C-alpha positions as CSV (number, residue, x, y, z in Angstrom):
1,X,65.4,139.5,330.3
2,X,68.1,139.6,328.0
3,X,67.4,138.0,324.6
4,X,69.8,137.3,321.8
5,X,68.6,137.4,318.2
6,X,69.9,136.0,315.2
7,X,68.6,134.8,311.8
8,X,69.5,134.1,308.0
9,X,68.1,136.2,304.7
10,X,65.2,133.8,305.0
11,X,64.0,135.4,308.5
12,X,65.4,139.4,307.8
13,X,62.6,141.1,307.6
14,X,60.9,139.0,310.3
15,X,63.8,139.8,312.8
16,X,62.7,143.3,312.8
17,X,59.1,142.1,314.0
18,X,60.6,140.1,316.7
19,X,63.0,142.4,317.9
20,X,60.2,144.7,318.3
21,X,57.8,142.5,320.0
22,X,60.4,141.4,322.4
23,X,61.4,145.0,323.0
24,X,57.9,145.9,323.4
25,X,57.5,143.3,326.3
26,X,60.1,145.1,328.0
27,X,63.2,142.9,327.1
28,X,66.6,143.9,326.3
29,X,67.3,142.5,323.0
30,X,70.8,142.2,321.2
31,X,70.8,141.8,317.1
32,X,73.5,139.7,316.3
33,X,72.5,139.8,312.5
34,X,72.4,140.5,309.8
35,X,72.0,143.8,309.2
36,X,71.2,143.4,305.3
37,X,69.5,141.2,302.9
38,X,72.0,138.8,301.0
39,X,70.3,135.6,299.7
40,X,73.6,133.8,299.8
41,X,74.7,134.8,303.2
42,X,76.5,132.8,305.8
43,X,73.9,132.4,308.8
44,X,76.0,130.2,311.0
45,X,78.3,133.0,312.4
46,X,75.2,134.9,313.5
47,X,73.5,132.1,315.0
48,X,76.4,130.8,317.0
49,X,77.1,134.3,318.1
50,X,73.7,134.7,319.2
51,X,74.0,131.4,321.3
52,X,77.5,132.1,322.6
53,X,76.3,135.6,323.9
54,X,73.3,133.6,325.6
55,X,75.5,131.3,327.4
56,X,77.9,134.1,328.7
57,X,75.6,136.1,329.9
58,X,73.9,133.1,331.6
59,X,77.5,132.4,333.1
60,X,77.6,136.1,334.5
61,X,74.8,135.6,336.2
62,X,72.1,137.3,333.6
63,X,68.6,136.1,332.8
64,X,69.1,135.6,328.9
65,X,67.7,133.3,326.3
66,X,68.1,133.3,322.6
67,X,66.2,132.7,319.5
68,X,67.5,132.2,316.3
69,X,65.6,131.6,312.9
70,X,65.7,131.1,309.4
71,X,63.9,129.5,306.4
72,X,63.4,125.9,308.4
73,X,65.2,126.7,311.5
74,X,67.3,123.3,311.0
75,X,70.3,124.6,309.9
76,X,70.3,127.8,312.6
77,X,69.3,125.0,315.1
78,X,72.4,122.9,314.3
79,X,75.0,126.1,314.2
80,X,73.7,127.4,317.3
81,X,74.4,124.1,319.1
82,X,78.0,123.8,318.3
83,X,78.6,126.3,320.8
84,X,79.7,124.9,324.3
85,X,76.7,125.2,327.0
86,X,74.4,125.8,324.3
87,X,71.0,123.9,324.3
88,X,69.0,125.1,321.0
89,X,65.8,123.2,320.4
90,X,63.8,123.2,317.0
91,X,60.2,124.6,318.0
92,X,57.0,124.0,315.9
93,X,54.7,124.7,317.9
94,X,53.5,125.9,321.8
95,X,54.1,122.7,322.9
96,X,57.9,122.2,322.1
97,X,58.3,125.4,323.0
98,X,57.2,125.0,326.8
99,X,59.0,121.5,326.4
100,X,61.8,122.8,325.5
101,X,62.5,124.8,328.8
102,X,60.5,122.3,331.0
103,X,62.7,119.2,330.0
104,X,65.9,120.7,328.8
105,X,66.3,123.6,330.0
106,X,66.8,125.1,326.2
107,X,68.3,128.7,326.3
108,X,68.0,128.7,322.5
109,X,64.9,128.1,320.0
110,X,65.1,128.0,316.6
111,X,61.9,128.7,314.4
112,X,61.6,128.3,310.7
113,X,60.4,131.9,309.6
114,X,59.2,130.0,306.3
115,X,57.2,127.4,308.2
116,X,54.7,129.7,310.3
117,X,52.8,132.7,310.2
118,X,54.5,135.6,312.1
119,X,51.6,135.4,314.8
120,X,52.4,131.6,315.3
121,X,56.1,132.2,315.6
122,X,55.7,135.1,318.3
123,X,53.5,133.0,320.1
124,X,56.2,130.3,320.3
125,X,58.8,133.0,321.6
126,X,56.6,134.0,324.2
127,X,55.8,130.5,325.5
128,X,59.6,129.8,325.4
129,X,60.4,132.9,327.5
130,X,57.4,132.5,329.9
131,X,57.9,128.8,330.6
132,X,60.7,127.8,333.5
133,X,62.4,125.1,333.9
134,X,61.3,122.1,335.6
135,X,64.0,121.6,337.9
136,X,62.9,117.7,338.1
137,X,65.8,115.9,339.0
138,X,65.4,113.2,335.9
139,X,65.8,116.4,333.6
140,X,68.8,118.0,335.6
141,X,70.8,114.5,335.6
142,X,70.1,114.0,331.7
143,X,71.1,117.9,331.0
144,X,74.3,117.3,333.0
145,X,74.8,114.0,331.3
146,X,74.9,116.1,327.9
147,X,77.1,118.8,329.3
148,X,79.6,116.3,330.7
149,X,79.7,114.7,327.0
150,X,79.9,118.3,325.7
151,X,83.3,118.8,327.6
152,X,84.7,115.3,327.7
153,X,83.3,113.0,325.6
154,X,81.9,110.5,327.9
155,X,79.0,110.2,330.3
156,X,80.3,108.4,333.5
157,X,78.6,105.0,333.9
158,X,76.9,105.2,330.0
159,X,78.6,103.7,327.4
160,X,78.9,105.9,324.5
161,X,80.6,103.9,321.4
């Protein structure tokens, strides 16, 4: 599987561990940056690039997911979700990692590097990557509604004011 990774300065050291862990597991990993420590870095471009590359690969028929992280993971998730077709979920335990895939078909996860040990974060990533989407009709329907709103600004049959 191809996995796109991005971080901010708070997760830069951890990104080396994540990339090595995923590579050792046989994944094709692309690092979207940053490549050097800048305490005042602007992480949105890195996270948006990783998220957009994930969607591009998926639309081209490649199995792909994304992992973004920073101090809390919040800003990174928000930035990643600005790309069309991105469904980035903030993950803070094994359950949220699995449910992000099972129920939301999330294609990107965000993790707070300052909120978890490396072992915990790697376990969340592994759980996310291993978990398939359930394809339950209710989840498919809801994901389609989010996508419809994303592209049209409306959801047919459902008022959005």
